[in-house]
PyMOL Python script that loads the backbone (N, CA, C, O; Angstrom):
from pymol import cmd

cmd.read_pdbstr("""\
ATOM      1  N   UNK A   1     -13.570 -12.524 -13.791  1.00  0.00           N
ATOM      2  CA  UNK A   1     -13.474 -12.514 -12.338  1.00  0.00           C
ATOM      3  C   UNK A   1     -13.253 -11.085 -11.871  1.00  0.00           C
ATOM      4  O   UNK A   1     -12.274 -10.450 -12.262  1.00  0.00           O
ATOM      5  N   UNK A   2     -14.158 -10.570 -11.035  1.00  0.00           N
ATOM      6  CA  UNK A   2     -14.021  -9.222 -10.509  1.00  0.00           C
ATOM      7  C   UNK A   2     -13.041  -9.217  -9.359  1.00  0.00           C
ATOM      8  O   UNK A   2     -13.054 -10.088  -8.489  1.00  0.00           O
ATOM      9  N   UNK A   3     -12.184  -8.201  -9.383  1.00  0.00           N
ATOM     10  CA  UNK A   3     -11.246  -8.045  -8.286  1.00  0.00           C
ATOM     11  C   UNK A   3     -11.858  -7.124  -7.242  1.00  0.00           C
ATOM     12  O   UNK A   3     -12.589  -6.192  -7.577  1.00  0.00           O
ATOM     13  N   UNK A   4     -11.560  -7.386  -5.993  1.00  0.00           N
ATOM     14  CA  UNK A   4     -12.019  -6.538  -4.909  1.00  0.00           C
ATOM     15  C   UNK A   4     -11.029  -5.398  -4.725  1.00  0.00           C
ATOM     16  O   UNK A   4      -9.818  -5.614  -4.752  1.00  0.00           O
ATOM     17  N   UNK A   5     -11.542  -4.180  -4.536  1.00  0.00           N
ATOM     18  CA  UNK A   5     -10.682  -3.032  -4.280  1.00  0.00           C
ATOM     19  C   UNK A   5     -10.554  -2.882  -2.776  1.00  0.00           C
ATOM     20  O   UNK A   5     -11.553  -2.725  -2.074  1.00  0.00           O
ATOM     21  N   UNK A   6      -9.327  -2.931  -2.282  1.00  0.00           N
ATOM     22  CA  UNK A   6      -9.063  -2.807  -0.855  1.00  0.00           C
ATOM     23  C   UNK A   6      -8.259  -1.531  -0.632  1.00  0.00           C
ATOM     24  O   UNK A   6      -7.194  -1.347  -1.221  1.00  0.00           O
ATOM     25  N   UNK A   7      -8.779  -0.651   0.226  1.00  0.00           N
ATOM     26  CA  UNK A   7      -8.072   0.567   0.596  1.00  0.00           C
ATOM     27  C   UNK A   7      -7.419   0.343   1.947  1.00  0.00           C
ATOM     28  O   UNK A   7      -8.085   0.023   2.931  1.00  0.00           O
ATOM     29  N   UNK A   8      -6.127   0.514   1.978  1.00  0.00           N
ATOM     30  CA  UNK A   8      -5.310   0.201   3.138  1.00  0.00           C
ATOM     31  C   UNK A   8      -4.670   1.511   3.589  1.00  0.00           C
ATOM     32  O   UNK A   8      -3.805   2.038   2.889  1.00  0.00           O
ATOM     33  N   UNK A   9      -5.075   2.052   4.746  1.00  0.00           N
ATOM     34  CA  UNK A   9      -4.545   3.323   5.229  1.00  0.00           C
ATOM     35  C   UNK A   9      -3.382   3.080   6.181  1.00  0.00           C
ATOM     36  O   UNK A   9      -3.488   2.303   7.130  1.00  0.00           O
ATOM     37  N   UNK A  10      -2.285   3.751   5.913  1.00  0.00           N
ATOM     38  CA  UNK A  10      -1.068   3.591   6.704  1.00  0.00           C
ATOM     39  C   UNK A  10      -0.870   4.819   7.585  1.00  0.00           C
ATOM     40  O   UNK A  10      -1.069   5.951   7.144  1.00  0.00           O
ATOM     41  N   UNK A  11      -0.477   4.581   8.832  1.00  0.00           N
ATOM     42  CA  UNK A  11      -0.161   5.656   9.778  1.00  0.00           C
ATOM     43  C   UNK A  11       1.339   5.636  10.052  1.00  0.00           C
ATOM     44  O   UNK A  11       2.032   4.679   9.705  1.00  0.00           O
ATOM     45  N   UNK A  12       1.819   6.676  10.662  1.00  0.00           N
ATOM     46  CA  UNK A  12       3.230   6.728  11.037  1.00  0.00           C
ATOM     47  C   UNK A  12       3.599   5.664  12.051  1.00  0.00           C
ATOM     48  O   UNK A  12       4.766   5.294  12.176  1.00  0.00           O
ATOM     49  N   UNK A  13       2.599   5.170  12.780  1.00  0.00           N
ATOM     50  CA  UNK A  13       2.843   4.153  13.806  1.00  0.00           C
ATOM     51  C   UNK A  13       2.513   2.735  13.324  1.00  0.00           C
ATOM     52  O   UNK A  13       2.549   1.791  14.114  1.00  0.00           O
ATOM     53  N   UNK A  14       2.193   2.581  12.039  1.00  0.00           N
ATOM     54  CA  UNK A  14       1.841   1.256  11.505  1.00  0.00           C
ATOM     55  C   UNK A  14       3.018   0.289  11.626  1.00  0.00           C
ATOM     56  O   UNK A  14       4.170   0.658  11.402  1.00  0.00           O
ATOM     57  N   UNK A  15       2.704  -0.951  11.982  1.00  0.00           N
ATOM     58  CA  UNK A  15       3.715  -1.994  12.123  1.00  0.00           C
ATOM     59  C   UNK A  15       4.095  -2.516  10.734  1.00  0.00           C
ATOM     60  O   UNK A  15       3.264  -3.085  10.026  1.00  0.00           O
ATOM     61  N   UNK A  16       5.345  -2.316  10.360  1.00  0.00           N
ATOM     62  CA  UNK A  16       5.808  -2.676   9.017  1.00  0.00           C
ATOM     63  C   UNK A  16       5.632  -4.168   8.745  1.00  0.00           C
ATOM     64  O   UNK A  16       5.135  -4.542   7.683  1.00  0.00           O
ATOM     65  N   UNK A  17       6.024  -5.012   9.672  1.00  0.00           N
ATOM     66  CA  UNK A  17       5.949  -6.456   9.459  1.00  0.00           C
ATOM     67  C   UNK A  17       4.501  -6.919   9.258  1.00  0.00           C
ATOM     68  O   UNK A  17       4.203  -7.631   8.299  1.00  0.00           O
ATOM     69  N   UNK A  18       3.612  -6.520  10.153  1.00  0.00           N
ATOM     70  CA  UNK A  18       2.213  -6.947  10.065  1.00  0.00           C
ATOM     71  C   UNK A  18       1.537  -6.400   8.805  1.00  0.00           C
ATOM     72  O   UNK A  18       0.806  -7.120   8.124  1.00  0.00           O
ATOM     73  N   UNK A  19       1.784  -5.136   8.504  1.00  0.00           N
ATOM     74  CA  UNK A  19       1.153  -4.532   7.328  1.00  0.00           C
ATOM     75  C   UNK A  19       1.672  -5.136   6.028  1.00  0.00           C
ATOM     76  O   UNK A  19       0.904  -5.350   5.090  1.00  0.00           O
ATOM     77  N   UNK A  20       2.974  -5.413   5.971  1.00  0.00           N
ATOM     78  CA  UNK A  20       3.518  -5.999   4.745  1.00  0.00           C
ATOM     79  C   UNK A  20       2.993  -7.417   4.536  1.00  0.00           C
ATOM     80  O   UNK A  20       2.756  -7.823   3.398  1.00  0.00           O
ATOM     81  N   UNK A  21       2.811  -8.171   5.609  1.00  0.00           N
ATOM     82  CA  UNK A  21       2.206  -9.507   5.496  1.00  0.00           C
ATOM     83  C   UNK A  21       0.771  -9.403   4.991  1.00  0.00           C
ATOM     84  O   UNK A  21       0.359 -10.161   4.113  1.00  0.00           O
ATOM     85  N   UNK A  22       0.017  -8.466   5.547  1.00  0.00           N
ATOM     86  CA  UNK A  22      -1.371  -8.271   5.102  1.00  0.00           C
ATOM     87  C   UNK A  22      -1.418  -7.864   3.641  1.00  0.00           C
ATOM     88  O   UNK A  22      -2.227  -8.384   2.872  1.00  0.00           O
ATOM     89  N   UNK A  23      -0.549  -6.932   3.255  1.00  0.00           N
ATOM     90  CA  UNK A  23      -0.488  -6.469   1.874  1.00  0.00           C
ATOM     91  C   UNK A  23      -0.150  -7.631   0.945  1.00  0.00           C
ATOM     92  O   UNK A  23      -0.800  -7.815  -0.084  1.00  0.00           O
ATOM     93  N   UNK A  24       0.851  -8.403   1.301  1.00  0.00           N
ATOM     94  CA  UNK A  24       1.260  -9.567   0.506  1.00  0.00           C
ATOM     95  C   UNK A  24       0.101 -10.548   0.331  1.00  0.00           C
ATOM     96  O   UNK A  24      -0.157 -11.015  -0.778  1.00  0.00           O
ATOM     97  N   UNK A  25      -0.596 -10.860   1.427  1.00  0.00           N
ATOM     98  CA  UNK A  25      -1.710 -11.812   1.360  1.00  0.00           C
ATOM     99  C   UNK A  25      -2.842 -11.280   0.498  1.00  0.00           C
ATOM    100  O   UNK A  25      -3.390 -12.011  -0.326  1.00  0.00           O
ATOM    101  N   UNK A  26      -3.199 -10.004   0.682  1.00  0.00           N
ATOM    102  CA  UNK A  26      -4.281  -9.416  -0.107  1.00  0.00           C
ATOM    103  C   UNK A  26      -3.963  -9.447  -1.597  1.00  0.00           C
ATOM    104  O   UNK A  26      -4.817  -9.799  -2.410  1.00  0.00           O
ATOM    105  N   UNK A  27      -2.743  -9.082  -1.951  1.00  0.00           N
ATOM    106  CA  UNK A  27      -2.347  -9.072  -3.359  1.00  0.00           C
ATOM    107  C   UNK A  27      -2.278 -10.494  -3.905  1.00  0.00           C
ATOM    108  O   UNK A  27      -2.703 -10.750  -5.032  1.00  0.00           O
ATOM    109  N   UNK A  28      -1.740 -11.425  -3.106  1.00  0.00           N
ATOM    110  CA  UNK A  28      -1.643 -12.826  -3.543  1.00  0.00           C
ATOM    111  C   UNK A  28      -3.008 -13.454  -3.787  1.00  0.00           C
ATOM    112  O   UNK A  28      -3.142 -14.355  -4.615  1.00  0.00           O
ATOM    113  N   UNK A  29      -4.022 -12.980  -3.068  1.00  0.00           N
ATOM    114  CA  UNK A  29      -5.384 -13.486  -3.238  1.00  0.00           C
ATOM    115  C   UNK A  29      -6.091 -12.862  -4.433  1.00  0.00           C
ATOM    116  O   UNK A  29      -7.245 -13.183  -4.714  1.00  0.00           O
ATOM    117  N   UNK A  30      -5.392 -11.959  -5.144  1.00  0.00           N
ATOM    118  CA  UNK A  30      -5.963 -11.366  -6.341  1.00  0.00           C
ATOM    119  C   UNK A  30      -6.707 -10.065  -6.122  1.00  0.00           C
ATOM    120  O   UNK A  30      -7.366  -9.570  -7.036  1.00  0.00           O
ATOM    121  N   UNK A  31      -6.615  -9.503  -4.930  1.00  0.00           N
ATOM    122  CA  UNK A  31      -7.284  -8.238  -4.653  1.00  0.00           C
ATOM    123  C   UNK A  31      -6.533  -7.073  -5.278  1.00  0.00           C
ATOM    124  O   UNK A  31      -5.308  -7.098  -5.400  1.00  0.00           O
ATOM    125  N   UNK A  32      -7.272  -6.071  -5.666  1.00  0.00           N
ATOM    126  CA  UNK A  32      -6.717  -4.813  -6.152  1.00  0.00           C
ATOM    127  C   UNK A  32      -6.527  -3.945  -4.914  1.00  0.00           C
ATOM    128  O   UNK A  32      -7.508  -3.527  -4.298  1.00  0.00           O
ATOM    129  N   UNK A  33      -5.279  -3.668  -4.541  1.00  0.00           N
ATOM    130  CA  UNK A  33      -4.987  -2.979  -3.290  1.00  0.00           C
ATOM    131  C   UNK A  33      -4.392  -1.603  -3.546  1.00  0.00           C
ATOM    132  O   UNK A  33      -3.538  -1.424  -4.414  1.00  0.00           O
ATOM    133  N   UNK A  34      -4.864  -0.639  -2.770  1.00  0.00           N
ATOM    134  CA  UNK A  34      -4.287   0.697  -2.783  1.00  0.00           C
ATOM    135  C   UNK A  34      -3.960   1.038  -1.336  1.00  0.00           C
ATOM    136  O   UNK A  34      -4.810   0.895  -0.456  1.00  0.00           O
ATOM    137  N   UNK A  35      -2.735   1.489  -1.085  1.00  0.00           N
ATOM    138  CA  UNK A  35      -2.434   1.986   0.247  1.00  0.00           C
ATOM    139  C   UNK A  35      -2.273   3.494   0.166  1.00  0.00           C
ATOM    140  O   UNK A  35      -1.800   4.030  -0.837  1.00  0.00           O
ATOM    141  N   UNK A  36      -2.672   4.168   1.234  1.00  0.00           N
ATOM    142  CA  UNK A  36      -2.579   5.623   1.265  1.00  0.00           C
ATOM    143  C   UNK A  36      -1.938   6.063   2.567  1.00  0.00           C
ATOM    144  O   UNK A  36      -2.040   5.388   3.592  1.00  0.00           O
ATOM    145  N   UNK A  37      -1.271   7.217   2.504  1.00  0.00           N
ATOM    146  CA  UNK A  37      -0.580   7.749   3.665  1.00  0.00           C
ATOM    147  C   UNK A  37      -0.652   9.270   3.645  1.00  0.00           C
ATOM    148  O   UNK A  37      -0.577   9.894   2.586  1.00  0.00           O
ATOM    149  N   UNK A  38      -0.798   9.854   4.822  1.00  0.00           N
ATOM    150  CA  UNK A  38      -0.793  11.310   4.974  1.00  0.00           C
ATOM    151  C   UNK A  38       0.328  11.663   5.935  1.00  0.00           C
ATOM    152  O   UNK A  38       0.353  11.183   7.068  1.00  0.00           O
ATOM    153  N   UNK A  39       1.256  12.499   5.487  1.00  0.00           N
ATOM    154  CA  UNK A  39       2.357  12.940   6.341  1.00  0.00           C
ATOM    155  C   UNK A  39       3.623  12.144   6.118  1.00  0.00           C
ATOM    156  O   UNK A  39       3.600  11.014   5.629  1.00  0.00           O
ATOM    157  N   UNK A  40       4.734  12.770   6.493  1.00  0.00           N
ATOM    158  CA  UNK A  40       6.049  12.181   6.238  1.00  0.00           C
ATOM    159  C   UNK A  40       6.253  10.839   6.931  1.00  0.00           C
ATOM    160  O   UNK A  40       6.775   9.906   6.320  1.00  0.00           O
ATOM    161  N   UNK A  41       5.852  10.725   8.193  1.00  0.00           N
ATOM    162  CA  UNK A  41       6.055   9.468   8.928  1.00  0.00           C
ATOM    163  C   UNK A  41       5.242   8.341   8.312  1.00  0.00           C
ATOM    164  O   UNK A  41       5.725   7.213   8.203  1.00  0.00           O
ATOM    165  N   UNK A  42       4.015   8.635   7.908  1.00  0.00           N
ATOM    166  CA  UNK A  42       3.158   7.617   7.297  1.00  0.00           C
ATOM    167  C   UNK A  42       3.688   7.197   5.929  1.00  0.00           C
ATOM    168  O   UNK A  42       3.668   6.013   5.590  1.00  0.00           O
ATOM    169  N   UNK A  43       4.158   8.160   5.146  1.00  0.00           N
ATOM    170  CA  UNK A  43       4.728   7.831   3.837  1.00  0.00           C
ATOM    171  C   UNK A  43       5.973   6.972   4.014  1.00  0.00           C
ATOM    172  O   UNK A  43       6.184   6.027   3.254  1.00  0.00           O
ATOM    173  N   UNK A  44       6.791   7.286   4.999  1.00  0.00           N
ATOM    174  CA  UNK A  44       7.986   6.491   5.294  1.00  0.00           C
ATOM    175  C   UNK A  44       7.599   5.042   5.598  1.00  0.00           C
ATOM    176  O   UNK A  44       8.212   4.114   5.068  1.00  0.00           O
ATOM    177  N   UNK A  45       6.588   4.842   6.447  1.00  0.00           N
ATOM    178  CA  UNK A  45       6.139   3.486   6.773  1.00  0.00           C
ATOM    179  C   UNK A  45       5.571   2.796   5.537  1.00  0.00           C
ATOM    180  O   UNK A  45       5.804   1.606   5.326  1.00  0.00           O
ATOM    181  N   UNK A  46       4.825   3.541   4.718  1.00  0.00           N
ATOM    182  CA  UNK A  46       4.234   2.965   3.505  1.00  0.00           C
ATOM    183  C   UNK A  46       5.315   2.462   2.554  1.00  0.00           C
ATOM    184  O   UNK A  46       5.170   1.398   1.952  1.00  0.00           O
ATOM    185  N   UNK A  47       6.388   3.218   2.421  1.00  0.00           N
ATOM    186  CA  UNK A  47       7.489   2.797   1.541  1.00  0.00           C
ATOM    187  C   UNK A  47       8.137   1.529   2.097  1.00  0.00           C
ATOM    188  O   UNK A  47       8.410   0.596   1.342  1.00  0.00           O
ATOM    189  N   UNK A  48       8.382   1.485   3.392  1.00  0.00           N
ATOM    190  CA  UNK A  48       8.965   0.283   4.008  1.00  0.00           C
ATOM    191  C   UNK A  48       8.062  -0.930   3.797  1.00  0.00           C
ATOM    192  O   UNK A  48       8.540  -2.022   3.490  1.00  0.00           O
ATOM    193  N   UNK A  49       6.763  -0.731   3.964  1.00  0.00           N
ATOM    194  CA  UNK A  49       5.794  -1.821   3.801  1.00  0.00           C
ATOM    195  C   UNK A  49       5.800  -2.337   2.367  1.00  0.00           C
ATOM    196  O   UNK A  49       5.780  -3.549   2.150  1.00  0.00           O
ATOM    197  N   UNK A  50       5.828  -1.439   1.389  1.00  0.00           N
ATOM    198  CA  UNK A  50       5.832  -1.874  -0.009  1.00  0.00           C
ATOM    199  C   UNK A  50       7.120  -2.601  -0.362  1.00  0.00           C
ATOM    200  O   UNK A  50       7.097  -3.578  -1.110  1.00  0.00           O
ATOM    201  N   UNK A  51       8.243  -2.134   0.172  1.00  0.00           N
ATOM    202  CA  UNK A  51       9.528  -2.792  -0.095  1.00  0.00           C
ATOM    203  C   UNK A  51       9.526  -4.207   0.475  1.00  0.00           C
ATOM    204  O   UNK A  51       9.974  -5.148  -0.181  1.00  0.00           O
ATOM    205  N   UNK A  52       9.021  -4.352   1.696  1.00  0.00           N
ATOM    206  CA  UNK A  52       9.002  -5.677   2.316  1.00  0.00           C
ATOM    207  C   UNK A  52       8.027  -6.615   1.585  1.00  0.00           C
ATOM    208  O   UNK A  52       8.336  -7.789   1.384  1.00  0.00           O
ATOM    209  N   UNK A  53       6.863  -6.106   1.192  1.00  0.00           N
ATOM    210  CA  UNK A  53       5.901  -6.933   0.453  1.00  0.00           C
ATOM    211  C   UNK A  53       6.479  -7.339  -0.900  1.00  0.00           C
ATOM    212  O   UNK A  53       6.273  -8.465  -1.354  1.00  0.00           O
ATOM    213  N   UNK A  54       7.201  -6.424  -1.544  1.00  0.00           N
ATOM    214  CA  UNK A  54       7.819  -6.750  -2.830  1.00  0.00           C
ATOM    215  C   UNK A  54       8.863  -7.850  -2.656  1.00  0.00           C
ATOM    216  O   UNK A  54       8.985  -8.737  -3.501  1.00  0.00           O
ATOM    217  N   UNK A  55       9.607  -7.789  -1.567  1.00  0.00           N
ATOM    218  CA  UNK A  55      10.599  -8.825  -1.277  1.00  0.00           C
ATOM    219  C   UNK A  55       9.929 -10.189  -1.086  1.00  0.00           C
ATOM    220  O   UNK A  55      10.444 -11.207  -1.549  1.00  0.00           O
ATOM    221  N   UNK A  56       8.791 -10.205  -0.408  1.00  0.00           N
ATOM    222  CA  UNK A  56       8.050 -11.460  -0.208  1.00  0.00           C
ATOM    223  C   UNK A  56       7.580 -12.031  -1.544  1.00  0.00           C
ATOM    224  O   UNK A  56       7.650 -13.239  -1.767  1.00  0.00           O
ATOM    225  N   UNK A  57       7.099 -11.157  -2.435  1.00  0.00           N
ATOM    226  CA  UNK A  57       6.651 -11.604  -3.758  1.00  0.00           C
ATOM    227  C   UNK A  57       7.824 -12.174  -4.548  1.00  0.00           C
ATOM    228  O   UNK A  57       7.679 -13.178  -5.245  1.00  0.00           O
ATOM    229  N   UNK A  58       8.980 -11.537  -4.440  1.00  0.00           N
ATOM    230  CA  UNK A  58      10.160 -11.979  -5.181  1.00  0.00           C
ATOM    231  C   UNK A  58      10.582 -13.380  -4.751  1.00  0.00           C
ATOM    232  O   UNK A  58      11.085 -14.153  -5.567  1.00  0.00           O
ATOM    233  N   UNK A  59      10.381 -13.714  -3.479  1.00  0.00           N
ATOM    234  CA  UNK A  59      10.719 -15.050  -3.005  1.00  0.00           C
ATOM    235  C   UNK A  59       9.872 -16.118  -3.680  1.00  0.00           C
ATOM    236  O   UNK A  59      10.279 -17.276  -3.776  1.00  0.00           O
ATOM    237  N   UNK A  60       8.695 -15.726  -4.146  1.00  0.00           N
ATOM    238  CA  UNK A  60       7.819 -16.645  -4.873  1.00  0.00           C
ATOM    239  C   UNK A  60       7.991 -16.563  -6.377  1.00  0.00           C
ATOM    240  O   UNK A  60       7.226 -17.173  -7.124  1.00  0.00           O
ATOM    241  N   UNK A  61       8.997 -15.808  -6.831  1.00  0.00           N
ATOM    242  CA  UNK A  61       9.280 -15.718  -8.264  1.00  0.00           C
ATOM    243  C   UNK A  61       8.463 -14.682  -9.009  1.00  0.00           C
ATOM    244  O   UNK A  61       8.457 -14.670 -10.239  1.00  0.00           O
ATOM    245  N   UNK A  62       7.773 -13.810  -8.285  1.00  0.00           N
ATOM    246  CA  UNK A  62       6.973 -12.765  -8.932  1.00  0.00           C
ATOM    247  C   UNK A  62       7.494 -11.392  -8.526  1.00  0.00           C
ATOM    248  O   UNK A  62       8.134 -11.239  -7.485  1.00  0.00           O
ATOM    249  N   UNK A  63       7.213 -10.403  -9.357  1.00  0.00           N
ATOM    250  CA  UNK A  63       7.626  -9.041  -9.047  1.00  0.00           C
ATOM    251  C   UNK A  63       6.393  -8.219  -8.721  1.00  0.00           C
ATOM    252  O   UNK A  63       5.331  -8.416  -9.311  1.00  0.00           O
ATOM    253  N   UNK A  64       6.535  -7.311  -7.794  1.00  0.00           N
ATOM    254  CA  UNK A  64       5.457  -6.411  -7.409  1.00  0.00           C
ATOM    255  C   UNK A  64       5.840  -5.017  -7.878  1.00  0.00           C
ATOM    256  O   UNK A  64       6.756  -4.393  -7.343  1.00  0.00           O
ATOM    257  N   UNK A  65       5.124  -4.542  -8.884  1.00  0.00           N
ATOM    258  CA  UNK A  65       5.383  -3.207  -9.405  1.00  0.00           C
ATOM    259  C   UNK A  65       4.508  -2.216  -8.658  1.00  0.00           C
ATOM    260  O   UNK A  65       3.338  -2.484  -8.385  1.00  0.00           O
ATOM    261  N   UNK A  66       5.092  -1.060  -8.328  1.00  0.00           N
ATOM    262  CA  UNK A  66       4.409  -0.065  -7.527  1.00  0.00           C
ATOM    263  C   UNK A  66       4.179   1.190  -8.353  1.00  0.00           C
ATOM    264  O   UNK A  66       5.104   1.730  -8.960  1.00  0.00           O
ATOM    265  N   UNK A  67       2.921   1.650  -8.368  1.00  0.00           N
ATOM    266  CA  UNK A  67       2.574   2.897  -9.049  1.00  0.00           C
ATOM    267  C   UNK A  67       2.225   3.937  -7.999  1.00  0.00           C
ATOM    268  O   UNK A  67       1.122   3.917  -7.453  1.00  0.00           O
ATOM    269  N   UNK A  68       3.155   4.850  -7.705  1.00  0.00           N
ATOM    270  CA  UNK A  68       2.839   5.882  -6.715  1.00  0.00           C
ATOM    271  C   UNK A  68       1.991   6.987  -7.344  1.00  0.00           C
ATOM    272  O   UNK A  68       2.043   7.214  -8.552  1.00  0.00           O
ATOM    273  N   UNK A  69       1.233   7.650  -6.528  1.00  0.00           N
ATOM    274  CA  UNK A  69       0.416   8.757  -6.993  1.00  0.00           C
ATOM    275  C   UNK A  69       0.043   9.665  -5.840  1.00  0.00           C
ATOM    276  O   UNK A  69       0.505   9.489  -4.712  1.00  0.00           O
ATOM    277  N   UNK A  70      -0.803  10.639  -6.142  1.00  0.00           N
ATOM    278  CA  UNK A  70      -1.220  11.592  -5.127  1.00  0.00           C
ATOM    279  C   UNK A  70      -2.636  12.051  -5.439  1.00  0.00           C
ATOM    280  O   UNK A  70      -3.011  12.190  -6.603  1.00  0.00           O
ATOM    281  N   UNK A  71      -3.414  12.284  -4.398  1.00  0.00           N
ATOM    282  CA  UNK A  71      -4.747  12.860  -4.578  1.00  0.00           C
ATOM    283  C   UNK A  71      -5.117  13.652  -3.335  1.00  0.00           C
ATOM    284  O   UNK A  71      -4.546  13.455  -2.262  1.00  0.00           O
ATOM    285  N   UNK A  72      -6.065  14.537  -3.492  1.00  0.00           N
ATOM    286  CA  UNK A  72      -6.543  15.348  -2.379  1.00  0.00           C
ATOM    287  C   UNK A  72      -7.860  14.792  -1.865  1.00  0.00           C
ATOM    288  O   UNK A  72      -8.712  14.360  -2.641  1.00  0.00           O
ATOM    289  N   UNK A  73      -8.016  14.808  -0.547  1.00  0.00           N
ATOM    290  CA  UNK A  73      -9.260  14.376   0.084  1.00  0.00           C
ATOM    291  C   UNK A  73      -9.583  15.326   1.225  1.00  0.00           C
ATOM    292  O   UNK A  73      -8.694  15.946   1.808  1.00  0.00           O
ATOM    293  N   UNK A  74     -10.856  15.429   1.531  1.00  0.00           N
ATOM    294  CA  UNK A  74     -11.291  16.217   2.684  1.00  0.00           C
ATOM    295  C   UNK A  74     -11.319  15.275   3.889  1.00  0.00           C
ATOM    296  O   UNK A  74     -12.043  14.279   3.894  1.00  0.00           O
ATOM    297  N   UNK A  75     -10.521  15.602   4.909  1.00  0.00           N
ATOM    298  CA  UNK A  75     -10.462  14.822   6.141  1.00  0.00           C
ATOM    299  C   UNK A  75     -10.683  15.789   7.300  1.00  0.00           C
ATOM    300  O   UNK A  75      -9.910  16.727   7.493  1.00  0.00           O
ATOM    301  N   UNK A  76     -11.732  15.553   8.059  1.00  0.00           N
ATOM    302  CA  UNK A  76     -12.081  16.418   9.187  1.00  0.00           C
ATOM    303  C   UNK A  76     -12.127  17.889   8.762  1.00  0.00           C
ATOM    304  O   UNK A  76     -11.552  18.758   9.417  1.00  0.00           O
ATOM    305  N   UNK A  77     -12.819  18.142   7.662  1.00  0.00           N
ATOM    306  CA  UNK A  77     -13.042  19.478   7.112  1.00  0.00           C
ATOM    307  C   UNK A  77     -11.773  20.180   6.626  1.00  0.00           C
ATOM    308  O   UNK A  77     -11.769  21.397   6.445  1.00  0.00           O
ATOM    309  N   UNK A  78     -10.710  19.427   6.418  1.00  0.00           N
ATOM    310  CA  UNK A  78      -9.466  19.971   5.873  1.00  0.00           C
ATOM    311  C   UNK A  78      -9.123  19.232   4.589  1.00  0.00           C
ATOM    312  O   UNK A  78      -9.302  18.017   4.495  1.00  0.00           O
ATOM    313  N   UNK A  79      -8.631  19.970   3.604  1.00  0.00           N
ATOM    314  CA  UNK A  79      -8.187  19.314   2.372  1.00  0.00           C
ATOM    315  C   UNK A  79      -6.744  18.880   2.566  1.00  0.00           C
ATOM    316  O   UNK A  79      -5.863  19.704   2.813  1.00  0.00           O
ATOM    317  N   UNK A  80      -6.511  17.581   2.453  1.00  0.00           N
ATOM    318  CA  UNK A  80      -5.176  17.013   2.659  1.00  0.00           C
ATOM    319  C   UNK A  80      -4.725  16.283   1.411  1.00  0.00           C
ATOM    320  O   UNK A  80      -5.540  15.750   0.658  1.00  0.00           O
ATOM    321  N   UNK A  81      -3.420  16.262   1.201  1.00  0.00           N
ATOM    322  CA  UNK A  81      -2.831  15.510   0.095  1.00  0.00           C
ATOM    323  C   UNK A  81      -2.439  14.129   0.590  1.00  0.00           C
ATOM    324  O   UNK A  81      -1.703  14.003   1.568  1.00  0.00           O
ATOM    325  N   UNK A  82      -2.924  13.102  -0.076  1.00  0.00           N
ATOM    326  CA  UNK A  82      -2.585  11.732   0.244  1.00  0.00           C
ATOM    327  C   UNK A  82      -1.603  11.209  -0.784  1.00  0.00           C
ATOM    328  O   UNK A  82      -1.746  11.460  -1.981  1.00  0.00           O
ATOM    329  N   UNK A  83      -0.619  10.490  -0.314  1.00  0.00           N
ATOM    330  CA  UNK A  83       0.266   9.748  -1.201  1.00  0.00           C
ATOM    331  C   UNK A  83      -0.339   8.349  -1.301  1.00  0.00           C
ATOM    332  O   UNK A  83      -0.622   7.717  -0.283  1.00  0.00           O
ATOM    333  N   UNK A  84      -0.536   7.869  -2.526  1.00  0.00           N
ATOM    334  CA  UNK A  84      -1.153   6.562  -2.723  1.00  0.00           C
ATOM    335  C   UNK A  84      -0.211   5.660  -3.519  1.00  0.00           C
ATOM    336  O   UNK A  84       0.557   6.121  -4.363  1.00  0.00           O
ATOM    337  N   UNK A  85      -0.294   4.375  -3.227  1.00  0.00           N
ATOM    338  CA  UNK A  85       0.490   3.358  -3.922  1.00  0.00           C
ATOM    339  C   UNK A  85      -0.474   2.305  -4.435  1.00  0.00           C
ATOM    340  O   UNK A  85      -1.260   1.751  -3.667  1.00  0.00           O
ATOM    341  N   UNK A  86      -0.419   2.029  -5.720  1.00  0.00           N
ATOM    342  CA  UNK A  86      -1.174   0.941  -6.337  1.00  0.00           C
ATOM    343  C   UNK A  86      -0.177  -0.096  -6.826  1.00  0.00           C
ATOM    344  O   UNK A  86       0.983   0.225  -7.085  1.00  0.00           O
ATOM    345  N   UNK A  87      -0.621  -1.332  -6.952  1.00  0.00           N
ATOM    346  CA  UNK A  87       0.290  -2.435  -7.222  1.00  0.00           C
ATOM    347  C   UNK A  87      -0.116  -3.245  -8.436  1.00  0.00           C
ATOM    348  O   UNK A  87      -1.300  -3.410  -8.730  1.00  0.00           O
ATOM    349  N   UNK A  88       0.894  -3.749  -9.136  1.00  0.00           N
ATOM    350  CA  UNK A  88       0.703  -4.653 -10.267  1.00  0.00           C
ATOM    351  C   UNK A  88       1.644  -5.828 -10.060  1.00  0.00           C
ATOM    352  O   UNK A  88       2.837  -5.636  -9.827  1.00  0.00           O
ATOM    353  N   UNK A  89       1.120  -7.039 -10.144  1.00  0.00           N
ATOM    354  CA  UNK A  89       1.951  -8.233 -10.004  1.00  0.00           C
ATOM    355  C   UNK A  89       2.415  -8.644 -11.399  1.00  0.00           C
ATOM    356  O   UNK A  89       1.612  -8.810 -12.317  1.00  0.00           O
ATOM    357  N   UNK A  90       3.727  -8.803 -11.531  1.00  0.00           N
ATOM    358  CA  UNK A  90       4.297  -9.176 -12.828  1.00  0.00           C
ATOM    359  C   UNK A  90       5.010 -10.511 -12.715  1.00  0.00           C
ATOM    360  O   UNK A  90       5.560 -11.002 -13.700  1.00  0.00           O
TER     361      UNK A  90
END
""", "prot")
cmd.dss("prot")
cmd.show_as("cartoon", "prot")
cmd.util.cbc("prot")
cmd.orient("prot")
């Protein structure tokens, strides 16, 4: 069974509750999800979203392991560093 790769971009203004629900549903459906954030405010929201999604998984008896990373991308002709989070359900 092939997993779908879903790229989920987080902004500093992203709604934690809505995004964590979406993240939880995508992961529960078996999708391979990566979230990315640029900037301190976006990374802060991304961490909150992952914590809340992990809590939702724990209520179902599963653990959500988070693999943080970093990569560079060209955005609007500028090279920016993205913080990325990948997930493993245990």
